[in-house]
C-alpha positions as CSV (number, residue, x, y, z in Angstrom):
1,M,98.2,93.5,105.0
2,H,97.9,96.9,105.2
3,A,99.7,97.8,101.7
4,N,96.7,95.5,100.2
5,I,93.9,97.5,102.2
6,A,95.6,100.7,101.2
7,Y,95.2,99.7,97.4
8,Q,91.9,98.5,97.5
9,L,90.8,101.8,98.9
10,L,92.5,103.9,96.0
11,K,91.8,101.5,93.4
12,P,88.6,103.0,92.1
13,E,90.4,106.4,91.6
14,L,93.9,104.7,90.4
15,L,91.8,103.2,87.6
16,K,91.2,106.7,86.0
17,H,94.9,106.9,85.7
18,Q,97.9,105.2,83.9
19,V,99.5,103.6,86.8
20,Q,102.5,101.3,87.2
21,I,103.1,99.7,90.6
22,Y,106.4,98.8,92.5
23,Y,106.5,96.9,95.8
24,T,109.4,96.0,98.5
25,D,109.4,92.9,100.5
26,Q,109.7,94.6,103.8
27,V,110.9,97.8,105.4
28,G,113.8,97.5,107.5
29,H,116.6,94.6,108.2
30,S,114.7,91.3,109.0
31,S,117.6,90.1,111.0
32,K,117.0,92.8,113.4
33,R,113.3,92.2,114.2
34,S,112.3,91.4,117.4
35,E,109.9,88.4,118.4
36,I,107.2,90.6,118.8
37,L,108.0,92.0,115.3
38,Q,108.2,88.8,113.7
39,Q,104.9,88.1,115.4
40,I,103.1,91.2,113.7
41,E,104.7,90.3,110.6
42,Y,103.2,87.3,110.8
43,L,99.8,88.4,111.2
44,E,100.3,91.2,108.4
45,K,101.6,88.9,105.8
46,E,101.6,85.1,106.1
47,R,98.3,84.5,108.0
48,F,96.5,87.3,106.2
49,F,97.0,85.8,102.6
50,N,96.8,82.1,104.2
51,E,93.4,82.7,105.9
52,V,91.8,85.7,104.0
53,A,92.9,84.7,99.9
54,S,91.2,81.4,100.0
55,Q,87.7,83.1,101.6
56,D,85.2,83.3,98.7
57,S,83.6,86.5,100.2
58,C,87.2,88.3,99.4
59,S,86.9,87.7,95.4
60,N,86.4,91.2,95.1
61,F,89.8,92.3,96.8
62,E,92.8,92.1,94.6
63,F,95.8,91.0,96.4
64,L,99.5,92.2,95.5
65,D,100.6,89.1,94.8
66,D,101.3,87.0,91.6
67,S,97.6,87.2,90.8
68,F,97.4,91.0,90.6
69,N,96.1,91.8,87.0
70,S,94.6,95.7,87.3
71,F,98.1,97.3,86.7
72,P,101.8,96.4,85.8
73,F,103.1,95.2,89.0
74,K,106.9,94.4,89.7
75,K,109.4,94.4,92.5
76,A,111.2,97.3,93.0
77,P,114.7,97.6,91.9
78,K,117.3,99.7,93.5
79,V,115.3,103.3,93.0
80,N,118.1,105.3,93.6
81,S,120.5,103.5,90.6
82,K,121.4,105.2,87.8
83,E,119.6,102.5,85.4
84,F,116.3,103.1,87.1
85,V,117.0,107.0,87.4
86,D,117.5,107.0,83.8
87,F,114.2,104.9,82.9
88,M,111.6,107.4,84.9
89,R,113.4,110.1,83.3
90,K,112.0,108.8,79.6
91,E,109.0,107.4,81.4
92,Q,108.1,111.2,82.6
93,P,105.9,110.5,85.3
94,D,103.6,113.1,86.6
95,I,103.5,111.7,90.1
96,F,105.2,109.3,92.5
97,I,103.2,108.1,95.6
98,S,104.9,106.1,98.2
99,I,103.1,103.9,100.7
100,R,104.9,101.7,103.2
101,F,107.8,101.5,100.9
102,G,111.1,100.0,102.1
103,Q,113.6,102.3,100.7
104,I,114.9,105.7,101.0
105,F,114.7,108.3,98.0
106,K,117.6,110.3,96.9
107,D,117.7,113.5,95.2
108,D,117.9,112.1,91.5
109,I,114.8,110.3,91.8
110,I,113.0,112.8,93.7
111,A,113.6,115.4,90.9
112,I,112.2,113.4,88.3
113,P,107.9,113.3,88.7
114,K,106.4,116.7,87.6
115,H,104.0,116.9,90.7
116,G,106.5,115.4,93.0
117,L,107.1,112.4,95.3
118,L,104.6,112.4,97.8
119,N,104.4,109.9,100.9
120,L,101.7,108.8,102.9
121,H,103.0,108.6,106.6
122,S,100.9,106.5,109.2
123,G,101.7,109.3,111.9
124,I,101.3,112.7,112.9
125,L,104.0,114.9,111.7
126,P,106.1,116.5,113.1
127,H,105.4,114.7,116.3
128,Y,105.9,111.1,115.5
129,R,108.4,110.6,112.4
130,G,109.9,107.1,111.7
131,I,108.8,103.5,112.0
132,M,105.3,102.6,113.6
133,A,104.1,105.9,114.8
134,T,100.8,104.5,115.8
135,L,102.5,102.2,118.5
136,H,104.3,105.5,120.3
137,A,101.2,107.8,119.8
138,L,99.1,105.2,121.7
139,I,102.0,104.8,124.4
140,D,101.8,108.4,124.8
141,Q,98.0,107.9,125.2
142,N,96.8,110.3,122.6
143,D,93.2,110.8,122.2
144,K,93.7,110.6,118.6
145,I,96.1,109.3,115.9
146,G,96.5,109.4,111.9
147,C,98.1,110.0,108.9
148,T,99.8,112.7,107.2
149,F,100.3,112.7,103.6
150,H,103.4,115.0,102.5
151,K,106.3,115.6,100.0
152,I,109.1,114.0,100.0
153,T,112.0,116.4,99.1
154,D,115.3,115.1,100.4
155,S,116.7,111.9,101.8
156,G,115.4,112.7,105.5
157,I,112.7,110.4,106.7
158,D,109.2,111.9,107.5
159,T,110.7,115.4,107.3
160,G,109.1,117.0,104.0
161,E,106.4,119.7,103.8
162,I,103.0,118.7,104.7
163,I,100.1,118.6,102.5
164,S,97.2,117.5,104.9
165,Q,96.6,115.3,107.5
166,S,93.7,112.6,108.7
167,F,92.8,112.0,112.3
168,L,91.1,108.8,114.1
169,K,90.0,109.0,117.4
170,T,91.5,106.4,119.7
171,N,89.6,103.5,121.1
172,S,90.8,102.2,124.3
173,S,89.1,98.6,123.5
174,K,90.9,98.0,120.3
175,S,94.2,96.8,119.7
176,L,97.5,98.2,118.1
177,L,96.6,96.2,114.6
178,W,93.2,97.8,114.9
179,H,94.6,101.1,115.0
180,I,97.5,100.9,112.5
181,T,95.0,99.5,110.0
182,H,91.8,101.9,110.4
183,I,93.9,105.2,110.0
184,Y,94.3,104.1,106.0
185,R,90.8,104.9,105.3
186,G,91.3,108.4,106.1
187,G,95.1,108.4,104.9
188,T,93.9,107.1,101.5
189,D,91.2,109.8,101.3
190,L,94.3,112.4,101.4
191,I,96.1,110.8,98.5
192,I,92.5,111.0,96.5
193,Q,92.0,114.6,97.3
194,A,95.6,115.3,96.3
195,L,95.2,113.4,92.8
196,R,92.1,115.4,91.9
197,Q,93.5,118.7,93.3
198,I,96.3,118.2,90.8
199,E,93.9,117.2,87.9
200,N,92.0,120.6,88.4
201,S,94.7,123.0,89.2
202,S,97.9,121.3,89.0
203,F,98.9,122.8,92.3
204,I,99.3,121.4,95.6
205,K,99.6,123.5,98.5
206,T,102.2,122.7,101.1
207,H,103.4,124.0,104.6
208,R,106.7,123.1,106.3
209,Q,106.9,121.2,109.4
210,N,108.8,122.3,112.3
211,I,111.1,119.3,112.9
212,N,112.5,120.5,115.9
213,E,109.5,119.6,117.3
214,G,108.4,115.8,117.8
215,S,110.6,112.8,117.5
216,Y,112.2,110.2,115.4
217,F,111.4,106.3,116.2
218,S,113.5,103.6,115.0
219,S,112.5,99.9,115.1
220,P,110.2,99.4,118.4
221,T,111.8,97.2,121.0
222,S,110.4,94.7,123.7
223,K,110.4,97.5,126.0
224,D,108.2,100.0,123.6
225,F,105.5,96.9,123.4
226,L,105.7,96.7,127.3
227,N,104.9,100.5,127.4
228,L,102.2,99.7,125.1
229,K,100.6,97.0,127.1
230,E,100.8,99.2,130.2
231,S,99.0,102.1,128.4
232,G,95.9,99.8,128.1
233,F,96.4,98.5,124.6
234,N,96.8,94.9,123.4
235,L,98.9,94.1,120.3
236,Y,96.1,92.6,118.5
237,S,92.8,90.5,119.4
238,E,91.1,88.0,117.4
239,K,87.8,90.0,117.5
240,D,89.9,92.9,116.0
241,Y,91.4,90.7,113.4
242,E,87.8,89.7,112.3
243,D,86.6,93.0,112.5
244,I,89.7,94.3,110.0
245,I,88.5,91.7,107.6
246,K,84.8,92.3,108.0
247,T,85.5,95.9,107.0
248,F,88.2,96.0,104.6
249,V,87.9,92.9,103.0
250,S,84.7,91.2,102.7
251,S,82.7,94.1,102.6
């Protein structure tokens, strides 16, 4: 769901460029997913496609599936393999942009794009690195959450130099799923701004983050979701799900 929404927000800008899109099926290992994570996966995948794709009001919403047709679109190979690295060197791409991508990039592939490999992280760096940063920001009862657009300069996770950040005020009446989805409007704006900046000046300013600050979070546990509930937030609600569809899909 979130990859589709992010793409839809970016699409008007991407149509100005020559683009190749690669996707991964998931982030992390499915065998390690708790029951709650499986529930989230259902909401983001099966329910989203089964209920939303069939709606006539969604005819302008392009799904990242077999019917996708605006750009070349394929499942990602092993991005650090010699074959893929050699292929990309021949392609000479200007930029790589990573959003919810399920592989770790290493030095050879990172070095290829002219303007760098850039990642949209769904959390505020350096405070919330790793998986489901929004969950932990809500547990900590932050008054704002957001996204960080940063360079990937090595195989460290969410440790690269920061380009820009966007923020969203938290809403105690809304669920985790609502918050995760709504940060992507500001996050995709950061990508659009960077693309336009590259076109105008071919240079993106960055600043180093202090990785001694903040924390890294791995796959959330049942205790994390209990802490979320104790902080006053639900996992999702039907009202929030309908709001997401109305805001990002049907409009």
